[in-house]
C-alpha positions in Angstrom: 84.9 91.9 93.9 88.1 91.6 95.4 88.9 89.2 98.1 92.3 89.1 99.9 93.5 86.3 102.5 96.5 85.7 104.6 98.6 88.2 102.2 102.4 88.6 102.7 104.7 90.7 101.0 107.9 92.2 101.3 111.2 92.9 99.2 114.1 90.9 99.4 114.6 89.6 103.2 112.3 92.4 104.5 108.8 91.5 104.9 106.4 94.6 104.6 103.0 92.8 104.8 102.1 90.0 107.1 98.6 88.2 107.0 96.7 90.9 105.4 93.0 90.1 104.6 90.2 92.4 103.1 87.3 92.5 101.1 85.6 94.9 98.5 82.3 94.5 97.3 81.0 96.1 94.1 80.1 99.7 93.9 82.1 100.4 97.2 84.6 102.9 98.1 87.3 101.2 100.8 89.8 103.5 102.2 93.1 101.7 103.6 94.3 104.3 106.1 97.8 104.1 108.1 101.2 106.1 108.5 103.6 106.2 106.7 105.7 102.9 106.4 102.8 101.0 107.3 102.8 98.9 104.0 100.1 100.6 102.4 101.8 101.5 99.2 103.1 97.7 98.9 99.6 96.1 99.7 98.3 98.1 96.7 101.6 97.1 94.5 101.0 93.5 95.6 97.2 93.2 94.8 98.5 94.4 90.9 101.5 92.0 90.7 104.3 94.6 91.2 105.1 92.9 94.4 104.7 89.0 94.7 102.7 87.8 97.4 104.6 85.5 99.7 101.5 83.6 100.9 97.6 84.1 100.8 95.5 84.2 98.2 94.2 87.4 96.1 91.0 86.8 93.9 89.3 89.4 91.6 86.0 88.8 90.1 85.8 85.4 91.2 89.3 84.2 89.8 92.5 83.7 91.6 95.0 86.6 90.1 98.1 85.8 92.5 100.7 85.4 90.2 99.4 87.1 87.2 101.5 89.4 85.5 100.5 93.3 85.8 99.4 94.0 82.5 96.9 91.1 82.9 95.6 92.2 86.2 94.9 95.4 84.5 93.2 93.7 81.5 90.9 92.0 83.8 89.3 95.2 85.4 91.8 96.0 88.3 94.1 99.0 87.8 96.5 101.2 90.0 97.0 104.8 89.8 100.0 105.1 91.5 101.3 107.3 94.3 103.1 110.3 93.0 101.0 110.3 89.7 103.3 109.4 87.2 102.4 110.4 84.3 104.9 110.6 81.1 105.9 114.4 81.7 107.0 114.5 78.3 104.0 113.2 76.2 101.1 115.5 75.7 98.0 115.1 77.9 96.2 113.2 74.9 99.1 110.8 74.6 98.9 109.9 78.4 95.2 109.3 77.9 95.9 106.9 74.7 98.5 105.2 76.7 96.0 104.1 79.3 94.3 102.1 76.4 97.3 100.6 75.3 95.8 97.4 76.0 92.8 97.7 74.0 92.3 95.8 71.0 89.4 98.0 69.8 90.8 101.3 68.8 87.2 102.6 67.9 86.1 102.3 71.6 89.2 103.5 72.8 88.7 106.7 70.4 84.9 106.6 72.0 86.4 106.6 75.8 88.8 109.3 74.8 86.0 111.8 73.5 83.9 110.8 76.7 86.9 111.3 79.2 87.7 114.8 77.5 83.9 115.9 78.2 84.3 114.5 81.7 87.3 116.2 82.2 87.1 119.6 80.7 90.3 121.0 82.0 92.0 118.3 80.5 90.3 118.9 76.8 91.5 122.2 77.6 95.3 120.8 78.2 95.3 118.3 75.9 98.1 119.5 73.3 100.2 120.3 76.7 103.1 118.4 77.6 101.7 116.5 81.0 104.9 117.8 82.8 103.5 121.4 82.5 100.2 120.7 84.2 99.7 121.5 87.6 99.7 119.0 90.6 95.6 118.8 90.5 95.5 118.7 86.9 98.0 115.5 87.1 96.0 113.7 89.7 93.0 114.5 87.4 95.1 112.6 84.2 96.7 109.8 86.4 93.0 109.2 87.2 91.4 109.8 83.5 94.5 107.5 82.1 93.4 104.6 84.0 89.7 104.8 83.3 90.9 104.2 79.8 91.8 100.8 80.7 87.8 100.4 81.2 88.6 99.2 84.8 86.1 97.6 87.4 87.9 98.4 90.3 90.6 101.5 90.9 93.2 101.6 93.1 94.1 105.0 94.2 97.4 105.3 96.1 97.6 108.7 98.0 95.4 111.0 95.9 95.9 114.2 98.3 99.4 113.9 98.1 101.6 117.1 97.8 98.2 118.8 96.5 96.6 122.3 98.2 93.4 121.8 100.3 91.0 123.4 97.6 92.4 121.1 95.1 91.8 117.8 97.3 88.5 118.5 97.4 88.0 118.8 93.5 89.7 115.1 92.9 87.6 113.7 95.9 84.4 115.1 94.3 85.5 113.2 91.0 85.7 110.1 92.8 82.6 110.6 94.4 81.1 111.2 91.1 82.8 108.0 89.8 81.4 106.2 92.3 77.9 107.2 91.5 78.3 106.0 88.2 79.0 102.5 89.4 83.0 102.7 89.8 84.5 100.8 92.5 87.7 102.2 94.3 90.3 101.2 97.1 92.1 104.3 98.2 95.1 104.4 100.2 95.2 107.7 102.5 97.0 109.8 105.3 94.5 112.1 105.0 91.8 110.6 107.7 89.3 113.4 107.2 89.0 113.3 103.4 89.3 108.9 103.5 86.2 108.7 106.0 84.1 111.1 104.1 84.3 109.5 100.6 84.2 105.8 101.8 82.1 103.4 102.5 84.6 101.0 104.8 87.9 101.7 106.1 90.5 99.0 107.1 93.7 100.4 109.2 97.1 99.2 108.6 100.1 99.3 111.0 103.3 97.5 111.1 101.9 95.6 107.7 99.4 94.3 109.3 95.0 95.0 109.4 94.5 96.5 112.9 91.2 97.9 112.8 88.5 97.7 110.4 84.7 98.8 110.1 82.0 101.0 108.6 83.1 104.8 107.9 80.7 105.9 110.7 81.9 103.5 112.9 85.7 104.7 112.1 84.8 108.4 112.5 83.2 108.0 115.9 86.7 106.2 116.4 88.9 108.7 114.3 90.9 110.5 117.4 91.7 107.2 118.9 92.4 105.9 115.4 95.0 108.6 115.0 96.5 108.5 118.2 97.5 104.7 118.1 98.3 104.1 114.4 98.2 107.0 112.2 100.8 109.3 113.8 98.4 112.2 114.4 98.0 112.7 110.6 95.1 115.1 109.7 
C-alpha cells in the first residue's frame, strides 16, 4: 500500500531524515517508535507532502506521490492525524467533522458518513453542538480521528495519539484503533509509548537520528523492548 525508499528530508540547512525506507501493507498497523527528536513527526509530514522529500521515492497504492500537494495526497486516500490533534477550537464538533469531508464532491455521501461516524463515536454525537475547544483531550483525539475518517482514507497516519492523555483515556483511543483496523483500515502510528504501540501493531520501525535503526514484527520487538528502550528510546514507557 505504501512504499518508502531512501527518503531524506529536513528544514533549511538541517537534514532530519536520512535514507529512510519502510513499507506498509494493506490491513496492517505499523508502529514507528523513537525518542524525541528522532524524526518521527518529520517522517509523517514528509509522507503527506507538508515537508518536501529531498531524495528517495514515496509510492502509495502503486503511484508515486512525491511532490504532490498535501490536499491531493489526502484525496488519494492517505491522511494524517497530526500531533496535538489540532482541532478547530472555535468550530463545533459537527463543523469539524464536516471540514474533514471538504474535498468530497458527493455531499450525500459525506452526510451519510457523518451519520455513521456519530453512531461510531457516541461521545461526539453527544457533543456535536459544542465548540471543539471545550472537549477533553481524549474527546479531541477521537474528534481528530473521526475528522480524518470523513475523508474516506485508505491509510491513516497517527502522530502521537497518546500525547497528553491520561492512561485510561489512552486505552480508549487504542481500543478505537483496534476496532477500526478490524474493520479494514490501515494505520501507521508514531508513538513514544512502547507498550501501547507494540500491543496494537503488526510490525515496528525504530527511528534514531533520522534513520531506521531497527525493524521487525511486534513479537520480535517485544522480545527486544528492554534493549531498544535503553539504546534508542530514551527510557520511554
